[in-house]
N, C-alpha and C positions, 0 to 999 in steps of 0.2 A: 382561529387564526391560521393554525397549521393546515387546515383543510384546503384553503385556497392557495397558499404558498406551495404546498406539496405538488400540486398539479403543474404549477409554473416551473418548478425546479426539475420535475420529471421531464417535461417537454424540452427544457433547455439542455438536458442531458441526452436528448434524442432517445428516450426509452418509452416503450409501451407500458401499460399497466402490468401486463403479464411478464415483461422483462424485469421490471422493478420487483415484482413478486418473487421471481426466481433468485434475483440478486440479494434480496433482503430477508427471505424466508418469512415474508408476511403475505397472507393470501390476497388474491386478486380482489375478492369481494371486500375485504377490509380496506384495501387501498382505495377502491372506488368510493366506498362510503365515507372515508376520511376526506377525500377530494371534494365530494358533493355536500359535505357538511352534515352527513347523517350519523357520523360517529366522531367522538373526540379520541384522538390517539393517546394511548397510555405511554408513559415515559420510556418503557422498554421498547415499545413499537417505534417511537420516534427515533430512538438510538439506532435501531436496525435500519430504518429508512434513511437516516442521515448518513450512516456508514456506506450504504449502497450508492448513495448519490454524491458521496465525497464532499459533504457539507457538515456543518455543526448542527446538533439538535436545536440550538438557539435560532439558527437561521430558519428552520422549519416552523418555528413559533411566530415568526414575523408575519405581518399582514402581506397580502399579495401586492406586488408592485403594479402601479397603474400603468396601463399601456400608453405609450407616447402617441399623440395624434399625428396623422400624416396628411400632407397637403393633397387636396383632390386633384386627380389627373396626373399625379406624380408617383412613379413607382417607388414602393417602399424598399429600402435597402435591406437585404437579408441580414439577420442578426447572427453573429457567430454563436455556435452552440457547443455544448459539452466542454471539454477541456480547453478548447481554443479560446474560451472567454476568460480563462484564468492564466496569469503569467506563472506557470508552475516550473518552467525550465530553470529559473534561478534557484528555486528551492532544491531541485535535484542536484544542481551544480554545487550548491553550498554543502549539501549532504555528502556528495562525492568527495569534496575537498576535506571535510571533517573526517571521513572514514580513512582517507589516505594519510592524513596527519597522524591518526591513531596508529596506523600500520607502520609508518616511518619510525615513530617513537619506540614501539615495542619490538619491531624487527631489529633495531639497533641494539637494544638491551639484550635481546636473545642472542644476537651474534657475538656480542662482547662477553656474554656470560655474567653480566652485572645484575644478576637477579638472585634473590634468596627465596626460601620457602614462604616467608611471610608476604613478600611482594607478589609472588605468583598466586598466593591465595587471594590477595586483594584484587589482583587482575581477574581471577575467576569470578568474584562477586561482580566486578564491573562488567564483564562480558555478559553474564546472565541478565544484568539490568539493561544492557545496551541492545541485546539481541531483538527484543520485541520492537524497539524503535527502528532498527534496520529492516526488520520484516515489514513494518507498516509503511516505510518509505518505498521499499521495493514493490509491495502490493499496489500502492497508490500509483506508481509510475506505470505498472503493467495495466491497470485499469484504464489509465489515460491512453495508453497505446491501443488498447482494445477499442475504446470509443473513437479515437481518430481513424482507426482502420475501418470501423463501421461507417463513419461519416463519408469516407472516401469510396469504399467499395460496396456499401450496402449489405455486406455480410453480417450475419447475426453477431451480437456481442458475445464475448467469451466470459464465462463465469468460473469461479473457483481458482484458488491460488495455483494448484498444480497445472490445470489446463492453461492458465494465463502464462505461466513460466515456460511451458512447452512451446506455446505458439509465439510468444513475444520476448522470451528471455534474452535472445541474442541481440534484440534491438534496444534493450533497456540501457540507458547511459550509466546506471548504477551497477550493472552486472559485473564489470571487471573489478571495480573497487570492492564490491561485496565478496567476490571470489577470493580476492587477496586477503580481505579481512578474515574470512573463515580459515584460510590457510595459516595466517599468523596466530589466530586463536587456537587452532589445532596444535601448532608447534609449542605454544605456551602451555597448554593443558597437558600435553605429553611430558613436557619438562617438569611440570608440577607433580604429576603422578610419580615420575622417577625420583624426584626429591623426597617424596613421601614413602618411597620404597614399594610402590604398587606397580602392577602391570598396566601400562598405558592403554593397552587394547581392551582392558576390562573396566576402565575408568568411565563412569557415567557421563561426564562432561565431554570426554573424547568421543564416545559413541554418539552422543547427541549432535556434536558438530559434524561428525562424519555423515550422519543422516541428512543434516542440512546441506552439506556439500553435494550429496547425491541428488537431492531435490533440486538444487540450483542448476545442476548440470543435466537434469532429465530432459529428453527430447521427445518429440512426437515419433511414434513408431511408424 
């Protein structure tokens, strides 16, 4: 099942076998054999391919979609490819609003000083749980921007979180909200370290957030 659906999804994403191999860390030969029905993909391989194509592993297990017949003598309308076929803008808009609500809430509490050691510790746990979600949303939007750029200009797709942020970070709608989010988290974790009588600049959470901030602001040289 995945063999035939994989090829369709790859072509819809406007990716060659080699480009998908680079994005998924699955070899060209393996992808070709899966697409041609010569190999059944292992679950770990399906997860890698699904992540690179921005789909769920379950979608890769579906049978290939049947092609719609076209009328003879009538030009076939081009199908939208890649991110244009998915209404992702509302997802990013909702994520941005959620991040801003988080920032509004905690900025107010930090400014009023209405936080104690326990609440700051609970916030630390929440931040560490929330960070991977924020990263996943940012990476998804950057991959979409790379695909759209590829479709318009024909330039090669960009791979890797750092390369994507350097090239498309300023164009991402989530970037300002995530920048603000990291700033609020940094302020909160510095306050938590001080409450615990520790040096904020030696605090592991502060150091981690500062590194995330540097990565977010990294530009192409």
